[in-house]
N, C-alpha and C positions, 0 to 999 in steps of 0.2 A: 343284268347286265346280258348284254346283247348275244352271246354264247348259251342261251338257257333255251331260246326257241329255236331250234333249224329253220323254220319257215321265215320267223325276223332274218336271219342269216341270209337267206336267196335273196329276201327282199332288198336289205342293203347289198348285195354282192354283184347280183342279174345288172347288167350296163343296160340293157332294155328298160330298166323302174325305175333309171336316175332323172330324179326331177330336181335336186338341188345344187348350188351352184358353191365355188370354194367361197370361205370367208377367210380371206386372208389379212383380215386385220389384225393387230396385237394389243389391243386395246379388250380388256375383259369381257367379255359376252355372259350375263348372268342364267338369262333364260336361254331355252333353245326347244326345239321339237325334232323327239325322235326320228320321227315318218320322214323327215328330210335329211338323215343319213343315208349315204351312198358314195356312190362310185360316181364322177365327175364325166359327162358326156364326153366322148372324143379322147381325153386322157386317160379315163378307167382311173382316175384318182379318188380313194377316200375322202370325203368332205362331210362337213355339219355345219349346223350352226356357230358351233364354239370355234373358238382361234385355235391356233398349232398348239396350245401347251396346254388347253384342258380338252375336255371329254363331256358328252350330252350323257344326264345321270341323271333320268326320270324327270325331263324336265329343265334341270339346272347344269350347268357347267362347273366343272372341278378337274382341278389339276390331275394331269395324267401320272397313274400310279406305275408305268412301265414304260419303256420304249424295244425299237429292235434298228435304230442305224446308231451308228456309231457317231455322227455328230447330227442330232436330231433340229429340225428346223426351228427358230424362237425361241432357243436357250441362250446364255450369255454366262459365262462364268468369268468373264474379267471385265465387268462393268459395262459401260458404254451406253446408247441411245436405245439400247432392248431393255423392257422393262424398268423403264425411268432410270437409268443409272445403275439399276442395282443388279446385284448377282443372282442370276435363277439357275441353278445346278438341274442338269437334265437327271428324271427317272434312270434308277438302276436297270441293268439287263436281266433279263429272266434266264434259269436255269436251265440245263440241258433236258431236261424233262418237261417244261413247258415253254409257253410262247406269249407272245404280247401281239393280242388282236390288233387290226388298224387303227380301233377308237382309241386308243392307247389306255384303256382303263386299269385294268391289274393283270400280273402274269397268273395266265390259266393253264391244267394240262394240256397237255396233247390230246389230239381229238384221235379215236381207234378208226381204223380203216373201216369205210361204208358210210362214214358219218360226213355230216354236212362240213364243207371247210368254205374260208374266204378266196376269193378270187387271187390265185397266183402265189397262194402261200403253201408252198411244199413244206416247209418248216414246222408247221401246225400240224402235220401229221404222226403218228408214233411210227418209227420204226420197223421194219420185219424182222424177223427173227433173223434172218441170212444178210443183216446188215449191211455186212464188210462186202460181201456178192454183189450186192445189187446198188450199192449207191455209186455214183458219179463223183471217181476220185479227180478226173481231168479237171475239174472246175470250170466246166463247159455251163455248168445250171442244168443238166437231165433232170437232176433230184438233187435235195440235203441230206437223205440217212436213206436212202432205199424207195422212199414212198414220194407220191405225187399226189397234188391237187389238182385233179383232172375234172371238168364239168361240175367245178365246186363240191366234189367228192372225195375222198380221200382213198387212195390204191396202192396197192404194191406196183414197182416196175418190175414185175416178174416174167412179163406174156415172152415165150422162146419164140426161135421161129417158125413159120407156119401157120402158127394160131391166130386167131380172131384178136384186134387190138381195139382200141380207142382213143379218137382224135378228138382236138378242142381247138374249136377256130373262133376267133372274135374279129369282132369287127370295130374299126378305129375309123372316126371321121376326119376327111382330108380333106385340103381346101385347096383349089385351081381357079379354074375359069368358072367353077360351080363347086357346090359343095359335093362330095359322093364318098362313099363307104369303101373303107381298105379293109378286106377279111386278108387278116394274117391266120396261121398256125402256132397259136398261142404266142411265141416270138420267132422273128425273122431266120433265125438261126439253131435254136433251142430245141429240143424234143418234145413234144406235145401231145404223146402217147406214153403209152404205158411199158412199152418192149423194152427188153433187160439193155444192158449198156452192148452197145455194138450193133444195135439192129436199130429197125426204123419202120415205121406205121405208114405202109403205103395207102395214099389215100385214093385209087379204086379200089384196091381188094381189101382193104383194113385189116390186112396181116401182115406180122414182123417178117421184115427182110434185114439180109445182111447189108449192111453200109459198104459204100464201094470207096474202091483205093484210089490213089492218085494217077492220075491218066483217065480214069472211065465215063463216060457221060452222066450228068446228072441234071436234076431241074431244080435244087432246093439244096443249099446247106446242109441240111440235118440226112440227106442221102448220103454225104462222104463222111468218111472217117476221121476226116481233118476238117469238118465244118465249115469246108470253106469250097462253094460249086462258084468258080470264076464264070466271067460274063461269056466267055466262049462255049459254057454247059460241060465245063470238064472239071473233074474235082483237081486242086491243087493244094499244094502245101498250106500247111496251118501256120492263118496269119501271124499268131505268138510264136513261132519258130525264129531263131535269129538266123539273120540273113549270112551266108556263107561266103566270101570272096577267093576267088585264087590267090596264090602267093605274087605273083607280077604285078596286081592293082596295086598290094602293100608297098610293093619296089616303087613303083610308078607313081605313088600318093607322095612316099616318105622323100624321093628324089625331089618332085617338086616343090615341097613344102622348103625341104634346105637349101634346095636349089632359089628358092624366091629370097629365101632371108640371104645368102650369100649377094645376089644382085642388090637388094637392098642396102646391104652395106657397103658395097663398092660406090653404089650410086652416090649416099649421102656422103661417104670418103669425097669424093671426087667435088660435090658440089660446095662440101667444107673448103675442101681446098682451093677449090675457086676462087669461093668467099676470101679465104685467107690471104693469095695471092693479089687481089683486087687489095684491100685494105693495108698491106706490104707495100704495093706500087703508089697509094694516095700519100701514106706516111712518107715514104722517098720523095716523091714529087715537092710534096711539103717542106721537106729537108732541103731539096737545092733550091727552092724557092725563096726560104729563108736565108740560106746561107746565102744567095746570089743579092740579094737585096743588102745583106750585111758586108758584101765585097762592095757594091757600088756605094754606100754610105761610107766606109773608108776611101775608097778610092776621091767621092768629092771630097773628104776632108783634106786626104793631102792635096790635092789639086788646089785648094782655097788657100793652105798654109805655103803651097809653092808660089801660087800666086803674088801672095801679099809679103813675103819675106824676096824674091828675087826681082818683082815689079821694080824698075827704076822709078824713082821719086815717087816712089809710093810713102803714104803717111807713113805707115810702121818702118820701113825703112829710113827714111827720116829719124823715127825718132830712135830707133834700136840701131841703127848703123848695122856695117856689113864687115869693117876692116875688122882685123884680127886683135886688133892694137884694144882695142874695145872692147872688144869680147874678153881679154885678159888683165882692164883695168879691175883696180879691187874696190871693192864696193865699201863705202866710206857712209859712216854712220850719222845721225842727224844731231845735231848740236846748236844751240842759242838758245833764243825764248822758246817757250815751248808755245808748240803748234806752228813755229815759222819756218821759213825755207832756206833757213840760214845754215852753213856748213863750214867746217875748220879744213883746210888742208893745209900740207907743206908744199913750199916752194922750191924751185930749184938752190936755190941760198941758203935751204933748212930752216928759215922762219915760217910760221904758221898765218897764216890769213883767214880772213871769212868774210862771209856775205852772202849773198843770196842767187841761189844759181835756178835760174828759170829753167834748165834743161832736166835740174835734177827733180824739181817741185811738178813737171811733166810725166815724170816716172815714177808712177803708182805703182802701189806693187800688184794690183792689176793687169798692168798693162805689163809688168816685168815677168808675169810666169806664162809667156809667150800663148795666152789663150786669146782665140777670136773673139 
């Protein structure tokens, strides 16, 4: 295992000795070279010849035996494309007194103070006896349990104000018009020293100094109690603090919301009412047109009837006549031979006479019902 030799730990941990590139393939790699284990240049991420689910053990890639991340890369618990569609459960977490190395070989005991540790792995160091006093409870990443891996050596974060402290500066590769090295103090906003909580290690004097309150001048985030050195080089409030607004802001916002809802409802009501009025007017106009059309047809019908009945010398007037005598004459039944136009009627002397009545033959039932 890598942790058996401090020299070997320093070999793969020091950024200046990184020679390997990341192997991001999901395919199994059966052979590997432990000499190429190390931190990638620029990102300082641990890489080896093996993929993300295996580690290099004496020249062969074997499955990892532990993990430090909640959702480690490369594992799949629900099938899918990773692992040829098979479930690949991640390894277990380590106990509180153990830690998982960067290569993920297996859980090992925490390292004692003064012993080599991997880059930025505070969790690999044993806690001090006064852990509750020294550990960072604000969740800002100063340390995990009161100890810190500083310059690849486990140390206690217990240096008091005015005493000598130790810094850790790390170079990262930046890319712009040309490649350059960007030096940071471990992290941009996190402590990189072994001072106690509430102190920071001054770069010039390398002594622990009290952190500054809001409104005081600063040159880095770690100098402020809130870890927020604003662009104007003044300590500001912590970015994690919730933003507080005066009461009038909530009143204006609430009024605007409800006012907007009411205006929207009124506008929609007006639009729909106009649409309903337009549709109602269309139906009313259609009814007027149909009624006028019907009245015109009835008027034309009455005009045609009047012209046929009242016009002197017309065929209809000749057939039906216009005298009151004809209108009160009784209707006579057909008689005689079947299909003939013969009829019988009583004469003035009371005798029956028969014969053909041409006028009766012309008066067919079609003509008798007064239809045109």
